[in-house]
C-alpha positions, 0 to 999 in steps of 0.5 A: 412780478418778482425782482430777482437780483444776481444769482451770485448774491444768494442771501439777497436772492432768498429775500426776493423769491417767495414761497407763494403766488398770491391768489384771489379768493372769496371766503366761505362762511365756514372758512371765515368762522375757522379764522375767527374761532381757530386763529386765536388757538392755532395761529402764529405771527411772523412778528413774534420771531424765533419760537420755542416750539416745545413751549408752543405745543406743550411737549417734545415731539417730532416736528414737520414744517409744511410749505404751502398747504393749500386748502389744508386737506393733506395737513389735516389727514397727516395730523389726524394720522400721526397725533404723536407728531406736531405740524407747522403749516404755512399758507398765504391763501386766506380761504385755505387758512380758514379751511384748515382752521375749520378742520382742526376745530371740527376734528378737535386736533391740537398738533397743528399750528399755522402761519399765514405769510411767506414760508421762507420768512418763517423759516428764517425768522421763527424756526430754530436751527436744527429743530425740524424732523421734516420739511414738506414741499408738495406741488409748488408752482413749477414756473414752466417757462424757462425765463421764469425758472429763477422764480422757482422756490427750489434753488441752492439758497433754499436748500441751504436754508432748509438744511440749517433748520433740519436736524441731522437725519431730518428730511426734505420731502418734495413732490411735483406732477411736472416732470421737468420741475422734478428734474430741476429739483433733482439737479439742485438737490443732488449738488446741495451740500449736506444732503443724501438722496434717500432714493437707492438709485439716486433718482426718485422715491416711491410715493411714501405712505405718509403723503396723502394722495392730493387733488393735484395727484388725482388731477395729474393721473386723470391727465396722464401725468406722473408724480415724482417724490424726492426725499433728501436727508440732512447728513451734515 
């Protein structure tokens, strides 16, 4: 499905790995209404290129970038709990975009902006360097089979792109309910230049209180799965 070139060509590889898997889905009336009414207020376009987010949000504030917010439940919870912070969410699944926009309207939140496209393209083309306080990657597709591991979003080139966009002291926070992917993430990030693992034992952190418990986590608990959180801080 994805034409992945030689790993030696990092930049080219980043152009082929996507931050998402396209999923079909019908829009509910509420989700469509969210897009119709919310997109003009909260939606941003990749084609607009590099943005001044102080201008977009009308203030200076700590800024979080979320890759793949799903149906937007965690985004809404985080934004409502931290009105002093700004959130940039990216998701390609249109029902999820509509659900988040509907929630923003119903809760009268103004500290979230939304892209509906590939998050890696947004990072490259729209986000200024050294401007983000956090990048969130919660429960990405683990691509279980070994021959598909090259499709995982967490790769050395991804780590470098995120590092460029984080401020010094900014944090990449990842979570997964798939143990082998957690190990894979840890392996990639432990050798990525310019990062420090915030776990005191060099492994995983406890679930941070600012990360909402997601449906994926609840599902994993029912199935007896663990959930692993990783936090890597930009130090250079």
